[in-house]
C-alpha positions in Angstrom: -12.9 20.3 -36.4 -13.3 20.4 -32.7 -17.3 18.5 -32.6 -15.1 15.7 -34.6 -11.9 16.3 -32.3 -13.9 15.6 -29.3 -15.9 12.2 -31.0 -12.8 11.1 -31.8 -11.2 11.9 -28.1 -13.9 9.9 -27.0 -14.0 7.2 -29.1 -10.3 6.7 -28.4 -10.0 6.6 -24.4 -13.7 4.4 -24.7 -11.9 2.2 -26.7 -8.9 2.2 -24.4 -11.1 1.1 -21.8 -12.8 -2.0 -23.6 -9.2 -2.7 -24.5 -7.1 -2.4 -20.7 -10.8 -4.1 -19.6 -10.4 -7.1 -21.8 -6.5 -7.3 -21.4 -5.9 -7.0 -17.6 -9.6 -7.2 -16.3 -11.8 -4.5 -14.5 -9.9 -3.8 -11.4 -6.7 -3.1 -12.7 -7.3 -1.3 -15.8 -9.8 1.4 -13.3 -6.6 1.7 -11.4 -4.2 3.0 -14.1 -7.3 4.9 -15.5 -7.7 6.6 -11.8 -11.3 5.9 -11.4 -11.2 4.1 -8.9 -11.0 4.6 -5.3 -7.8 5.4 -3.8 -6.2 5.9 -6.9 -7.8 9.4 -7.9 -4.8 11.6 -6.4 -6.4 14.7 -6.1 -6.7 16.5 -2.7 -9.4 17.6 -0.9 -10.1 21.5 -0.5 -11.4 22.1 2.6 -15.1 22.2 1.7 -14.8 21.4 -2.3 -13.5 19.1 -4.1 -11.2 20.5 -6.8 -12.2 21.7 -9.8 -10.0 19.2 -11.1 -11.7 16.2 -9.6 -14.7 16.9 -10.7 -13.7 17.2 -14.0 -12.0 13.6 -14.0 -15.1 11.9 -12.9 -17.7 14.3 -14.8 -15.5 12.9 -18.2 -15.2 8.9 -16.5 -19.0 9.0 -16.3 -19.7 10.1 -19.8 -17.1 8.0 -21.1 -18.9 4.8 -19.2 -22.1 5.6 -20.3 -21.0 5.3 -24.0 -20.0 1.5 -22.8 -21.8 -0.8 -25.2 -21.6 -3.6 -22.6 -24.5 -3.2 -20.1 -22.3 -5.1 -17.3 -19.0 -3.2 -17.9 -21.1 0.2 -18.2 -22.6 -0.9 -14.2 -19.2 -1.7 -13.0 -17.5 1.1 -14.0 -20.7 3.3 -13.2 -19.8 1.6 -9.5 -16.4 2.2 -9.2 -16.8 5.7 -9.7 -19.6 5.9 -7.4 -17.0 4.7 -5.0 -14.6 7.1 -5.7 -16.9 10.0 -5.3 -18.3 8.4 -2.1 -14.2 8.8 -0.6 -14.1 12.1 -1.9 -17.1 13.0 0.3 -19.6 13.6 -2.7 -22.3 11.6 -0.9 -25.1 12.6 -3.6 -23.3 12.5 -6.6 -22.3 8.8 -5.2 -25.5 8.5 -4.9 -26.7 9.2 -8.2 -24.1 7.3 -10.0 -24.9 4.3 -8.2 -28.8 4.7 -9.7 -26.8 5.1 -12.7 -25.1 1.8 -12.5 -27.9 0.1 -11.6 -29.8 1.6 -14.5 -27.2 -0.1 -16.9 -27.8 -3.0 -15.0 -30.7 -3.5 -15.0 -30.6 -3.6 -19.1 -28.6 -6.8 -19.0 -30.5 -9.5 -20.2 -29.5 -12.4 -19.0 -30.7 -13.1 -15.0 -27.0 -14.5 -13.6 -24.5 -12.1 -15.1 -27.9 -9.2 -13.9 -27.5 -10.2 -10.7 -23.7 -10.3 -10.4 -23.2 -6.7 -11.8 -26.5 -6.1 -8.6 -24.6 -8.0 -6.1 -21.1 -6.0 -6.9 -23.2 -2.3 -7.0 -25.2 -3.8 -3.4 -21.3 -4.3 -1.9 -19.8 -1.1 -2.8 -22.8 0.8 -1.5 -22.7 -1.0 1.4 -19.2 -0.9 1.8 -19.4 3.7 2.0 -22.2 3.5 4.5 -25.2 3.8 1.8 -26.9 1.0 3.7 -31.1 2.2 2.9 -29.3 2.2 -1.0 -27.5 -0.7 -1.1 -31.1 -3.2 0.7 -33.0 -1.1 -2.2 -30.4 -2.3 -4.7 -30.8 -6.2 -3.5 -34.5 -6.2 -3.3 -34.1 -6.1 -6.8 -32.5 -9.2 -7.4 -34.5 -11.8 -8.5 -33.6 -15.1 -7.0 -33.5 -15.9 -3.4 -30.3 -17.7 -4.3 -28.6 -14.5 -6.1 -30.0 -11.9 -3.2 -27.8 -13.9 -0.7 -24.6 -12.7 -1.3 -25.6 -9.3 -1.4 -27.4 -9.7 1.9 -24.6 -11.6 3.2 -21.7 -8.2 2.1 -24.2 -5.5 3.7 -24.5 -8.0 7.2 -20.9 -7.8 7.4 -20.6 -3.9 6.3 -23.2 -2.9 8.9 -21.6 -5.4 11.2 -18.1 -3.9 10.4 -18.9 0.0 12.0 -20.6 -1.5 14.9 -24.6 -1.8 14.1 -25.1 -4.4 15.1 -28.9 -4.6 15.7 -29.0 -3.2 12.2 -27.0 -6.2 10.7 -29.0 -8.4 13.0 -32.2 -7.6 10.5 -30.6 -7.8 8.0 -29.3 -11.4 8.0 -33.1 -12.6 9.3 -34.1 -11.8 5.6 -31.4 -14.5 4.5 -34.5 -17.4 3.7 -31.7 -20.5 3.9 -30.6 -21.2 7.2 -27.2 -21.9 6.2 -26.6 -18.9 4.0 -27.9 -16.7 6.8 -26.1 -18.9 9.3 -22.9 -17.8 7.5 -24.0 -13.6 7.7 -24.2 -14.5 11.1 -20.8 -15.7 11.6 -19.9 -12.2 10.5 -21.4 -10.3 13.2 -20.1 -12.8 15.9 -16.8 -12.1 14.4 -17.5 -7.9 14.5 -19.0 -8.5 17.9 -16.3 -10.7 19.6 -13.7 -8.8 17.9 -15.1 -5.5 19.2 -14.4 -7.1 23.4 -19.0 -7.7 23.4 -18.1 -11.4 24.2 -21.1 -12.3 25.8 -23.4 -10.7 23.0 -21.1 -12.6 20.7 -22.2 -15.9 22.2 -25.6 -15.0 21.9 -25.5 -14.2 18.3 -23.9 -17.5 18.0 -26.6 -19.3 19.9 -29.0 -17.9 17.4 -26.9 -19.8 14.2 -29.2 -23.3 13.1 -26.7 -24.5 10.9 -24.6 -26.4 12.8 -21.2 -26.1 10.5 -21.7 -22.3 11.0 -22.5 -21.9 14.5 -18.9 -23.8 15.5 -17.5 -21.2 13.0 -18.7 -18.3 15.0 -18.0 -20.1 17.9 -14.0 -20.4 16.4 -14.5 -16.6 15.5 -15.2 -15.8 19.8 -11.9 -18.7 20.5 -9.7 -16.5 18.4 -10.9 -12.9 19.7 -10.7 -14.5 23.3 -7.3 -16.2 23.4 -5.8 -12.8 21.3 -7.1 -10.7 24.4 -5.4 -13.2 26.9 -8.9 -15.2 27.8 -7.1 -18.6 27.4 -9.4 -20.0 30.1 -12.7 -18.6 27.9 -11.1 -19.5 24.5 -10.3 -23.2 25.9 -13.7 -23.5 27.2 -15.7 -22.1 24.4 -13.6 -24.7 21.9 -14.3 -27.5 24.0 -18.1 -27.0 22.4 -16.6 -27.0 19.1 -18.3 -30.1 17.2 -16.6 -30.0 14.1 -12.7 -31.8 13.9 -11.3 -29.5 11.6 -12.5 -26.1 13.4 -11.8 -27.6 16.8 -8.8 -28.5 16.3 -7.8 -24.9 14.5 -9.1 -23.5 17.5 -6.7 -25.1 19.4 -4.1 -23.6 17.1 -5.5 -20.2 17.5 -5.1 -20.5 21.3 -1.5 -22.3 21.1 -0.8 -19.7 19.2 -1.7 -16.9 21.6 0.0 -18.4 24.7 2.9 -18.6 22.6 2.8 -14.6 21.9 2.0 -14.3 25.2 5.5 -16.4 26.3 3.5 -18.7 27.9 5.4 -21.7 25.7 5.1 -24.3 28.2 1.0 -23.6 28.0 1.3 -23.2 24.7 2.6 -26.9 24.5 0.4 -28.7 26.4 -2.6 -27.2 24.2 -1.0 -28.5 21.3 -0.8 -31.5 22.8 -4.5 -31.9 22.3 -4.8 -31.2 19.1 -6.4 -34.5 17.7 -5.5 -33.4 14.1 -2.1 -34.5 12.9 -1.5 -31.3 10.2 -2.5 -28.9 12.4 -1.7 -30.3 16.0 2.0 -30.4 13.9 1.5 -26.6 12.3 0.7 -25.2 16.1 4.3 -27.2 17.5 6.1 -25.2 14.1 4.5 -22.0 15.0 5.2 -22.8 19.2 9.0 -23.0 18.1 9.2 -20.5 15.8 7.8 -18.2 18.1 10.1 -19.3 20.9 13.3 -18.9 19.0 12.2 -15.2 17.6 11.6 -14.1 21.3 15.0 -15.8 22.5 16.6 -13.8 20.0 15.2 -10.8 21.2 16.5 -10.7 24.8 19.7 -11.8 22.7 22.2 -8.6 23.4 22.7 -6.7 20.6 26.6 -6.6 19.4 28.4 -4.1 18.7 30.2 -3.0 15.7 
C-alpha cells in the first residue's frame, strides 16, 4: 500500500510540474515549486545544509529524472543545480549539472539540444563553474550554436574580474562579429571597474566596426558617470555610428546634469545630431534640473 502511495505521489508531482510548465512557463513553475535559486527559503546552518533542504532537493531531482521530455528534464535539473550551488553544495551542484547534460544529450534534434546546453552553460558560468561551463560549451555542435554559450562564459568571467580568462574564452569564438560582441562585455566590466586604459586597449582589438563603437560607448558611460567628462567626450568623438555617437553624447549630458552642470549638459545635448536623441537629452536634463530645484526648496512645516 505504501509503495502505491509513493508511486501516486511521484506521478502527482510529475503531473503538477508538467501542467505548471505548460501553463506558466518553466521559470514561474520552478519558482512556485520552490526549486529555483533564491526561492528555497531554507536557512543555511553554520557548517551544513539542513536536512529539510537536502530532502527537498533530493525529491526534486527524483521527480525531474522521471520527466519524459528530455529538454524539460535537463532544464529542471539545471535549476536544481543552481539552487545547490547557491547553498554552497558545490559537489552536488556539479553532479546535478552532469545529470542535466546527460538529459540534454538525449534530445533528438540539434537546435533544442543546443538550446538546452546553452542554458546549462550559462547556469554553470553564473555560479562560477567556469571549467565545467567550457566543457559543456565544447559539446555543442556547430559554432553558430556554440557561440552564445561562449559569450555567456566570457560575460560571467569578466563580471568577477577574470579578464585574462574572459579574453581567452572570447578568442575561441570564430565569427569576428560575435567575438566583438563578447569583447564588449569585457570592455564594459573593465571600464566600470575603473580600468579605463585596459578597457580602451581591449576595445582596440575588436575587429567588427559596430561592436568596437559599442565598446567605446560603454567606456563613455563609465567615464561620464565617474565625472571624467573631458575624457568621455574625447572617446565619444571617435564613435562613427551615428546612433551610438548620439547615445554617447546623451549619456554624457545626463551625467553632467546629475552633477549639477546644467549649462555644460545643455551644450553637450545641443551637439547631438540625431533629433530624437537630442530631444530626449534635453527632456532628461530639464527633469533633473527640476528635481534638484525641488530638493533645494525648504520643506513646509506641517
